[in-house]
N, C-alpha and C positions, 0 to 999 in steps of 0.2 A: 550339608559336611561347614559349609561359608558360613550358614548361620552360630555353630556346632564352637570353632574358629574363633570370631568374631568372641560371641559370650563366653569364651576358653579366655583369651586377649584380655577382654573387658575386666576380666577378677583377677587376672593375676595381673596384670604390671603396676596396676594402686600399690599389691604389696609387696614386692621384687623393685620394684625403686622408689614408690615410697614408704616403707615397711606400715600402712592398713594395715591395722588387727581386722577382724571378720568379727568380734565380741559376741555382740546379737544378732548376730548374719551368722556364723556357723553356718549351721544347718544350710541357709539357703546357698557355701560354698561350697559344701560340702557336697551339696543335690549339684550342682553346675561341675564340678569336681568330676563326680560320674557320669556328668553326663559326657564328658569330653573327654572320658578315656573306654565311655563306649565305642564315642563316635570314632575315639583313636582305635581304636582297639579294630572295628568294624574296619576300616580305610586302610590300618596293615594288613591283618591274615586274611581278611576276603574279597577283594578288591583292589591296595596294591600286589599282592600274590598271583591272581589269577590274570590281572594283567601284566607280568614282569618286561614285557617284552617293546611297551611303551611308551611315550611322557607317562602318562596319565596315572598310570602303572608303580614307575617309582617319584612321584610325587606324588601318591596316598601314604606307600610305603617312608617319605619324609617327612611330610605329615602327619603320619597317625605318631610316629615316636616322637615328636611334640607331643604335640594334642595330649599322649602316654603319662609323658614326663608333667607337661604341665599341670596336668588333673591328678594324678598324685601328689603335688604336693595342693594346690586348692583342696582335697581329702582330707593327707593326715601326709603333712608335711613330715611330722619326728618320723615317717620312714622310711624319707632320702638322709644317705647318709653323706656326712660332712663335702664330699666332691662334686655330687648330686647340687648342694642346695648350691655351692659355689658356679655351678654349671647356668643357673636357675632365672638370671639377666643374661643367656645369649640364647636360652631357651625359650626364654620370653617374645626377644627379638626373631625369635626365629621361625615363634608360634603367627605372631604378632605380621610377618615379612607376607610370610603364607597365604597369610586368613585374606590380606591387599592382594596379592597374585592373582587366588581364585577370585573374590569380589573381583574384579578387573577383569580375569575372563570369562566372567558370567556376562560379564557387561557389555564383554565386548561385541557377545550372541547375536 
């Protein structure tokens, strides 16, 4: 899960904050976005909903929602509403923060 979040952050940050367009790498961005959406859906609908009473279940729901939003942005930006596009910097920072938190926790195990 951490690897998916880091990969999503790696592809989302340049587009959101620096305006980098995929160009010839459009298919790669779509594949990464699809992987991010699948991982986010698993995080929310399988792990998160099954473990609502503990911290990692709630963290799974929160991080999964940001994975779904960023994955949709990478796959098909035109599907986002103008309001969602304005929130992309927040979603990107949140996804990056969750990825770093998961990585920090794994490192300390």
